[in-house]
SELO-341350 format. One record per residue (C-alpha): residue number from 1; residue in one letter; x, y, z. Coordinates in nm, 2 decimals. Each point is the difference from the previous one (the first is absolute). Layout:
BEGIN
NUM, A, X, Y, Z
...
This chain:
BEGIN
1, M, 0.63, 0.31, -2.87
2, F, -0.06, 0.23, -0.29
3, I, -0.31, 0.14, 0.13
4, V, 0.15, 0.02, 0.36
5, D, 0.31, 0.20, -0.09
6, T, -0.20, 0.27, -0.18
7, A, -0.26, 0.02, 0.27
8, L, 0.27, 0.05, 0.26
9, Q, 0.17, 0.26, -0.22
10, A, -0.35, 0.19, -0.02
11, R, -0.03, -0.01, 0.38
12, A, 0.36, 0.14, 0.02
13, E, -0.08, 0.29, -0.23
14, A, -0.32, 0.07, 0.19
15, G, 0.18, 0.02, 0.33
16, N, -0.22, -0.28, 0.13
17, P, 0.22, -0.29, 0.06
18, V, -0.13, -0.35, 0.12
19, R, 0.09, 0.01, 0.37
20, V, 0.12, -0.32, 0.15
21, A, 0.11, -0.12, 0.35
22, M, 0.21, -0.33, 0.06
23, I, -0.04, -0.25, 0.28
24, G, 0.35, -0.15, 0.05
25, S, 0.34, 0.12, -0.12
26, G, 0.23, -0.31, -0.02
27, F, 0.20, -0.10, -0.30
28, M, -0.31, 0.01, -0.25
29, G, -0.14, 0.30, 0.18
30, R, 0.32, 0.21, -0.04
31, G, 0.00, -0.09, -0.38
32, I, -0.37, 0.11, -0.04
33, A, 0.08, 0.34, 0.18
34, N, 0.29, 0.06, -0.23
35, Q, -0.19, -0.09, -0.31
36, I, -0.29, 0.23, 0.09
37, I, 0.19, 0.30, 0.11
38, N, 0.27, -0.01, -0.29
39, S, -0.19, -0.18, -0.31
40, V, -0.37, 0.05, 0.02
41, P, -0.14, 0.35, -0.08
42, G, -0.35, 0.06, 0.11
43, M, 0.04, -0.21, 0.31
44, E, 0.12, 0.09, 0.37
45, L, 0.09, -0.21, 0.29
46, V, -0.14, 0.22, 0.27
47, A, 0.06, -0.22, 0.30
48, V, 0.20, -0.32, 0.09
49, F, -0.07, -0.23, 0.31
50, N, 0.26, -0.21, 0.17
51, R, 0.02, -0.15, 0.35
52, S, 0.32, 0.21, 0.02
53, L, 0.00, 0.36, -0.10
54, A, 0.35, -0.06, -0.10
55, G, -0.12, -0.26, -0.27
56, A, -0.26, 0.24, -0.13
57, K, 0.24, 0.28, -0.03
58, R, 0.25, -0.22, -0.18
59, A, -0.26, -0.07, -0.26
60, Y, -0.01, 0.37, -0.08
61, N, 0.37, 0.06, 0.05
62, E, 0.11, -0.25, -0.24
63, A, -0.22, 0.16, -0.26
64, G, 0.16, 0.33, 0.05
65, I, -0.26, 0.16, 0.25
66, E, 0.16, 0.13, 0.31
67, E, -0.27, 0.20, 0.14
68, V, -0.27, -0.20, 0.16
69, R, -0.25, 0.06, 0.29
70, E, -0.07, -0.24, 0.27
71, V, -0.37, 0.00, 0.06
72, K, -0.21, -0.14, 0.29
73, T, -0.36, 0.08, -0.08
74, V, -0.23, 0.00, -0.29
75, A, -0.02, 0.38, 0.01
76, E, 0.39, 0.03, -0.02
77, L, -0.02, -0.23, -0.30
78, E, -0.26, 0.17, -0.19
79, E, 0.17, 0.34, 0.08
80, S, 0.33, -0.14, -0.16
81, I, -0.18, -0.13, -0.30
82, R, -0.17, 0.35, -0.05
83, Q, 0.33, 0.17, 0.02
84, G, 0.15, -0.25, -0.26
85, K, 0.25, -0.15, 0.26
86, Y, 0.13, -0.35, 0.06
87, A, -0.11, -0.17, 0.33
88, V, 0.12, -0.30, 0.19
89, T, -0.17, -0.18, 0.27
90, D, 0.01, -0.31, 0.23
91, D, -0.38, -0.02, 0.01
92, A, -0.14, -0.16, -0.32
93, M, -0.36, 0.08, 0.09
94, L, 0.07, 0.38, -0.08
95, L, 0.05, -0.10, -0.36
96, A, -0.31, -0.18, -0.01
97, R, -0.21, 0.26, 0.14
98, A, 0.14, 0.32, -0.12
99, E, -0.16, 0.20, -0.28
100, G, 0.19, 0.10, -0.32
101, I, 0.14, -0.35, -0.07
102, D, -0.14, -0.18, -0.31
103, A, 0.15, -0.34, 0.08
104, L, 0.21, -0.20, 0.24
105, I, 0.27, -0.24, -0.11
106, E, 0.04, -0.28, 0.23
107, V, 0.35, -0.16, -0.02
108, T, 0.06, -0.16, 0.35
109, G, -0.04, -0.36, -0.08
110, S, -0.20, -0.03, 0.34
111, I, -0.34, -0.14, 0.03
112, E, -0.14, 0.08, 0.35
113, F, 0.13, 0.35, -0.01
114, A, -0.07, 0.07, -0.37
115, A, -0.37, -0.13, 0.05
116, H, -0.06, 0.28, 0.26
117, V, 0.14, 0.27, -0.20
118, V, -0.18, -0.10, -0.33
119, L, -0.34, -0.03, 0.17
120, E, 0.05, 0.34, 0.15
121, A, 0.10, 0.14, -0.35
122, F, -0.32, -0.14, -0.15
123, A, -0.21, 0.15, 0.29
124, H, 0.16, 0.35, -0.10
125, Q, -0.07, -0.04, -0.38
126, K, 0.35, -0.08, -0.10
127, H, 0.13, -0.23, -0.29
128, V, 0.25, -0.26, 0.11
129, V, 0.27, -0.15, -0.24
130, L, 0.17, -0.30, 0.15
131, M, 0.36, -0.10, -0.04
132, N, -0.09, -0.26, 0.25
133, A, -0.08, -0.34, -0.14
134, E, -0.01, -0.16, 0.35
135, L, -0.29, 0.21, 0.10
136, D, -0.18, -0.03, -0.33
137, G, 0.05, -0.37, -0.01
138, T, -0.14, -0.05, 0.34
139, L, -0.29, 0.26, 0.03
140, G, -0.01, 0.16, -0.34
141, P, -0.35, -0.12, -0.09
142, I, -0.17, 0.13, 0.32
143, L, 0.20, 0.31, -0.02
144, K, -0.14, 0.05, -0.35
145, V, -0.34, -0.03, 0.13
146, Y, 0.07, 0.28, 0.25
147, A, 0.15, 0.22, -0.29
148, D, -0.30, -0.05, -0.21
149, K, -0.25, 0.08, 0.28
150, A, 0.24, 0.33, 0.07
151, G, -0.02, 0.10, -0.37
152, V, 0.38, -0.02, -0.03
153, V, 0.25, -0.22, -0.18
154, L, 0.23, -0.28, 0.13
155, S, 0.26, -0.11, -0.24
156, A, 0.33, -0.17, -0.01
157, C, 0.27, 0.17, -0.20
158, D, 0.19, 0.01, -0.33
159, G, 0.37, -0.10, 0.02
160, D, -0.04, -0.29, 0.23
161, Q, -0.03, -0.34, -0.18
162, P, -0.37, -0.02, 0.09
163, G, -0.08, 0.34, -0.18
164, V, 0.23, -0.09, -0.30
165, Q, -0.20, -0.32, -0.04
166, A, -0.34, 0.20, 0.03
167, N, 0.13, 0.24, -0.26
168, L, 0.10, -0.28, -0.24
169, Y, -0.31, -0.21, 0.06
170, R, -0.23, 0.30, -0.08
171, F, 0.20, 0.06, -0.32
172, V, -0.03, -0.35, -0.11
173, K, -0.38, 0.00, 0.06
174, S, -0.03, 0.33, -0.18
175, I, 0.14, -0.15, -0.33
176, G, -0.25, -0.30, 0.00
177, L, 0.20, -0.28, 0.18
178, T, -0.10, -0.20, 0.30
179, P, 0.26, 0.01, 0.27
180, L, 0.03, -0.35, 0.16
181, V, 0.35, 0.03, 0.20
182, C, 0.12, 0.31, 0.20
183, G, 0.36, -0.06, 0.10
184, N, 0.30, 0.12, 0.18
185, I, 0.36, -0.06, -0.11
186, K, 0.22, -0.08, 0.29
187, G, 0.39, -0.05, 0.06
188, L, -0.03, -0.19, 0.32
189, Q, -0.26, -0.20, 0.19
190, D, 0.10, -0.17, 0.33
191, P, -0.27, -0.04, 0.28
192, Y, 0.26, -0.07, 0.27
193, R, 0.21, 0.34, -0.04
194, N, -0.01, 0.21, 0.31
195, P, 0.15, 0.32, 0.12
196, T, 0.34, -0.14, 0.07
197, T, 0.04, -0.14, -0.35
198, Q, -0.14, 0.33, -0.16
199, E, 0.19, 0.24, 0.23
200, G, 0.29, 0.09, -0.24
201, F, -0.23, 0.07, -0.29
202, A, -0.22, 0.22, 0.22
203, K, 0.30, 0.19, 0.11
204, Q, 0.13, 0.02, -0.35
205, W, -0.31, 0.18, -0.13
206, G, -0.10, 0.19, 0.34
207, Q, -0.32, -0.20, 0.03
208, N, -0.19, -0.15, 0.29
209, V, 0.13, -0.35, 0.04
210, Y, -0.34, -0.14, 0.09
211, M, -0.15, 0.15, -0.32
212, V, 0.29, -0.14, -0.20
213, T, -0.07, -0.36, 0.15
214, S, -0.35, 0.02, -0.10
215, F, 0.12, 0.05, -0.35
216, A, 0.23, -0.30, 0.01
217, D, -0.23, -0.24, 0.17
218, G, -0.30, 0.05, -0.22
219, T, -0.23, 0.16, 0.26
220, K, 0.01, 0.35, -0.20
221, I, -0.07, -0.17, -0.34
222, S, -0.29, -0.18, 0.15
223, F, -0.15, 0.31, 0.13
224, E, 0.06, 0.17, -0.34
225, Q, -0.16, -0.28, -0.21
226, A, -0.29, -0.02, 0.26
227, I, -0.09, 0.35, -0.08
228, V, 0.02, -0.03, -0.37
229, A, -0.23, -0.30, 0.03
230, N, -0.25, 0.17, 0.22
231, A, 0.00, 0.30, -0.26
232, T, -0.04, -0.21, -0.31
233, G, -0.20, -0.29, 0.13
234, M, 0.27, -0.25, -0.06
235, T, 0.10, -0.28, 0.24
236, V, 0.31, -0.23, 0.04
237, A, 0.05, -0.34, -0.14
238, K, 0.11, -0.14, 0.33
239, R, 0.12, 0.11, 0.34
240, G, 0.31, 0.21, -0.03
241, M, -0.05, 0.04, -0.38
242, L, 0.18, -0.22, -0.26
243, G, 0.31, 0.22, 0.03
244, Y, 0.22, -0.18, -0.25
245, D, 0.38, 0.05, 0.08
246, F, 0.22, 0.01, -0.30
247, R, 0.29, 0.13, 0.21
248, L, 0.00, -0.36, 0.16
249, H, -0.18, -0.23, -0.23
250, A, 0.04, 0.13, -0.36
251, E, 0.09, -0.31, -0.17
252, A, -0.26, -0.22, 0.15
253, L, -0.26, 0.26, -0.06
254, T, 0.11, 0.06, -0.36
255, Q, -0.05, -0.40, -0.06
256, Q, -0.32, -0.01, 0.19
257, F, -0.17, 0.27, -0.21
258, N, 0.19, -0.05, -0.33
259, L, 0.13, 0.34, -0.01
260, N, 0.24, 0.16, -0.22
261, Y, 0.14, 0.19, 0.30
262, T, 0.27, 0.26, -0.01
263, G, -0.10, 0.21, 0.31
264, H, -0.29, 0.25, -0.10
265, I, -0.33, 0.01, 0.13
266, D, -0.15, -0.02, -0.36
267, E, 0.09, -0.35, -0.01
268, L, -0.20, -0.11, 0.28
269, T, -0.35, 0.00, -0.12
270, K, 0.02, -0.38, -0.03
271, L, 0.02, -0.02, 0.39
272, Y, -0.38, 0.03, 0.02
273, D, -0.31, -0.19, -0.09
274, V, -0.24, 0.25, -0.17
275, E, -0.30, -0.19, 0.04
276, Q, 0.09, -0.03, 0.38
277, L, 0.06, 0.36, 0.01
278, K, -0.33, 0.08, -0.15
279, E, -0.18, -0.23, 0.23
280, L, 0.15, 0.19, 0.30
281, G, -0.06, 0.33, -0.14
282, G, 0.36, 0.09, -0.02
283, I, 0.29, -0.04, 0.25
284, V, 0.27, 0.21, 0.16
285, D, 0.33, -0.16, 0.02
286, Y, 0.39, 0.07, -0.01
287, V, 0.30, -0.15, -0.16
288, V, 0.37, 0.02, 0.13
289, G, 0.31, 0.06, -0.20
290, V, -0.13, 0.10, -0.33
291, K, 0.05, 0.32, -0.21
292, P, -0.08, 0.29, 0.02
293, G, 0.02, 0.02, 0.39
294, P, -0.13, 0.16, 0.20
295, G, -0.29, 0.03, -0.23
296, V, -0.35, -0.11, -0.03
297, Y, -0.20, -0.18, -0.26
298, V, -0.36, -0.07, -0.12
299, F, -0.08, -0.30, -0.22
300, A, -0.32, 0.04, -0.20
301, T, -0.19, -0.17, -0.27
302, H, -0.22, 0.11, -0.28
303, D, -0.31, -0.18, -0.15
304, D, 0.01, 0.18, -0.35
305, P, 0.19, -0.19, -0.27
306, K, 0.04, 0.32, -0.20
307, Q, 0.15, 0.18, 0.29
308, K, 0.21, -0.30, 0.09
309, H, 0.15, 0.03, -0.36
310, Y, 0.10, 0.36, 0.07
311, L, 0.14, -0.10, 0.33
312, N, 0.22, -0.25, -0.16
313, L, 0.11, 0.28, -0.27
314, Y, 0.10, 0.22, 0.29
315, K, 0.23, -0.26, 0.13
316, L, -0.21, -0.12, 0.31
317, G, -0.02, -0.35, -0.13
318, E, -0.28, -0.25, -0.08
319, G, -0.15, -0.01, 0.34
320, P, -0.22, -0.12, 0.16
321, L, 0.18, 0.21, 0.27
322, Y, 0.16, 0.33, -0.11
323, S, 0.27, 0.15, 0.23
324, F, 0.00, 0.36, 0.11
325, Y, 0.24, 0.14, 0.26
326, T, 0.15, 0.32, 0.14
327, P, 0.37, -0.05, 0.07
328, Y, 0.03, 0.21, 0.32
329, H, -0.19, 0.15, 0.29
330, L, 0.10, 0.34, 0.12
331, C, -0.16, -0.01, 0.35
332, H, 0.00, 0.36, 0.14
333, F, 0.08, 0.18, -0.33
334, E, -0.38, -0.08, -0.11
335, V, -0.18, 0.05, 0.33
336, P, -0.08, 0.36, -0.07
337, L, -0.16, -0.08, -0.31
338, S, -0.23, -0.24, 0.19
339, V, -0.09, 0.29, 0.23
340, A, -0.09, 0.22, -0.31
341, R, -0.20, -0.27, -0.16
342, V, -0.21, -0.05, 0.32
343, V, -0.05, 0.36, 0.10
344, L, -0.03, 0.15, -0.35
345, F, -0.20, -0.27, -0.18
346, K, -0.11, -0.24, 0.27
347, D, 0.20, -0.27, -0.19
348, V, 0.08, -0.29, 0.22
349, V, 0.31, -0.17, -0.08
350, L, -0.07, -0.31, 0.19
351, A, -0.27, -0.09, 0.27
352, P, -0.20, -0.30, 0.10
353, Q, -0.31, -0.05, -0.23
354, G, -0.22, -0.14, 0.28
355, A, 0.04, -0.33, 0.20
356, P, 0.38, -0.10, 0.04
357, R, 0.11, -0.27, -0.24
358, V, 0.35, -0.08, 0.16
359, D, 0.14, 0.03, 0.35
360, V, 0.34, -0.02, 0.13
361, V, 0.02, -0.28, 0.27
362, T, 0.26, -0.04, 0.28
363, T, 0.24, -0.28, -0.03
364, A, 0.26, -0.12, 0.25
365, K, 0.35, 0.10, -0.13
366, I, 0.17, -0.21, 0.27
367, D, -0.13, -0.25, 0.27
368, L, -0.20, 0.20, 0.24
369, K, -0.07, -0.07, 0.38
370, A, -0.31, 0.07, 0.20
371, G, 0.00, 0.33, 0.19
372, E, 0.22, 0.17, -0.27
373, T, -0.13, 0.34, -0.14
374, I, 0.02, 0.02, -0.37
375, D, 0.23, 0.28, -0.12
376, E, -0.04, 0.24, -0.27
377, I, -0.03, -0.03, -0.37
378, G, 0.34, -0.08, -0.16
379, G, 0.11, -0.15, 0.35
380, Y, 0.14, -0.34, 0.11
381, M, -0.31, -0.18, 0.06
382, S, -0.27, 0.01, -0.28
383, Y, -0.03, 0.07, -0.36
384, G, -0.30, 0.07, -0.22
385, Q, -0.18, -0.21, -0.28
386, C, -0.29, 0.07, -0.22
387, E, -0.30, -0.19, 0.04
388, T, -0.35, 0.04, -0.11
389, S, -0.22, 0.19, 0.21
390, N, -0.27, -0.27, 0.01
391, I, 0.27, -0.26, 0.13
392, T, 0.13, 0.26, 0.24
393, Q, -0.33, 0.04, 0.15
394, A, -0.13, -0.34, 0.00
395, Q, 0.32, -0.14, 0.15
396, R, 0.03, 0.30, 0.25
397, L, 0.36, 0.08, -0.13
398, L, 0.17, 0.27, 0.17
399, P, 0.05, 0.31, -0.22
400, M, 0.39, 0.11, -0.01
401, G, -0.13, 0.36, 0.07
402, L, -0.14, -0.10, 0.33
403, A, 0.28, -0.23, 0.12
404, E, 0.24, 0.23, 0.17
405, G, -0.06, 0.00, 0.38
406, C, -0.19, -0.33, 0.01
407, R, 0.10, -0.24, 0.24
408, L, 0.01, -0.36, -0.08
409, K, -0.21, -0.26, 0.19
410, R, 0.19, -0.31, -0.15
411, D, 0.31, -0.09, -0.18
412, M, 0.01, 0.04, -0.36
413, A, 0.23, -0.17, -0.26
414, R, 0.18, 0.18, -0.27
415, D, -0.20, 0.08, -0.31
416, Q, -0.33, -0.06, 0.21
417, V, -0.26, 0.24, -0.08
418, I, -0.15, 0.16, 0.33
419, T, -0.35, 0.04, 0.06
420, Y, -0.21, 0.22, 0.24
421, D, -0.05, -0.29, 0.23
422, D, 0.38, -0.02, 0.04
423, V, 0.06, 0.34, 0.16
424, E, -0.12, 0.24, 0.27
425, F, -0.06, 0.37, -0.14
426, P, 0.12, 0.32, 0.16
427, E, -0.30, 0.19, 0.15
428, G, -0.15, 0.29, -0.15
429, R, 0.13, 0.02, -0.35
430, L, -0.18, 0.18, -0.28
431, C, 0.16, -0.23, -0.26
432, D, -0.18, -0.29, 0.17
433, K, -0.33, 0.17, 0.01
434, L, 0.03, 0.12, -0.37
435, R, 0.09, -0.36, -0.12
436, A, -0.28, -0.16, 0.18
437, E, -0.24, 0.26, -0.15
438, Q, 0.15, -0.07, -0.34
439, D, -0.05, -0.37, 0.01
440, A, -0.37, 0.04, 0.12
441, Y, -0.06, 0.28, -0.26
442, F, 0.12, -0.21, -0.29
443, A, -0.08, -0.35, 0.13
444, S, -0.11, -0.22, -0.29
445, P, -0.26, -0.28, 0.05
446, E, 0.24, -0.28, -0.07
447, V, 0.24, 0.14, 0.26
448, A, -0.29, 0.03, 0.25
449, Q, -0.10, -0.35, -0.07
450, L, 0.35, -0.14, 0.04
451, T, 0.07, 0.20, 0.32
452, A, -0.32, -0.12, 0.14
453, V, 0.11, -0.38, -0.05
């Protein structure tokens, strides 16, 4: 942060701002637009794509920009950028192809559509910052391969919980500790929530009801923790993560783990077996109903007795796990800082480090019937759970990011995990092609052996 802000100020003083375009202008997109335009010197939002031009214009208008240009060709967009004007379009590929743009921010939450745009951006030497955990958790590892080949950066963003966890993880490692748990603090987790139950909340805050439902039913946190695992090399302790719920089971959990529990994350280091965590190489997880919410935490260990003495002096306790946390996540406020880190320093906030470690698998939210077509993420029919990538591939479990539009071949009971063999796929989707490529590219010998049996 303290390097980024001075670097941006220098770009502002030199009259050479970082030029950004944004794909999507929904609730979060409008917040990002307002932040860049009004609070980030040294950065300009030169163009916005939205399926409706009215939506793209709204992003600028709400930030105080009334004069925008509608562009329909790459040449028109490039001319707008040269003249220092603001452009809107309903053709996302213009933003991917036009010169004069340093990076794209992808904030649609889509998978099939976003995959097309991201690959096009790479082909035209553009960095991409994702506020799209769904895409990242489904296809991030193979997209990272494409980014590396193109010599550009693919990164998740600051502000959203995965990026906040990544920053905290890097800090903890930098002071000599070994992170063993990266976690998210939630206020609600109910896999059976649906757009009807969440309609009131969505309307209250002006958000998309399907997105809000994915927060409540656990799908969103599954994608978020999957991408943290893929960036850190961590895994999950079990399907769905441990997910201790103190909102519902505080007394029982307090007795089970012998906790002196008053409601704060610092008191929960006893939830975990340190030797198991070390054996697994660390885990991603979440807890429900503790403070500070909605924050994130990293539990870490230290092997040096001298340093453990200092940690105790500094009120972090006697270990073996030490608690570090960030008590908030500020979403769109920090996204421009991610863009600056990527463009100015090639510093990745969060990206897969290689083969996927954790996937998000499709689970029936209700009893489903053969012939039904699975609806979108955050809908009525399915929710996502974290599972190890090895098990996902060996058991041919259906990635949640591919589930929308698939037609069921057979009945599925509530809470049953759906497999590739249970569905028929829509024809011609890029996301399916990329996922197959990803599975083949990163296939481990043990998975290959299991799938051959």
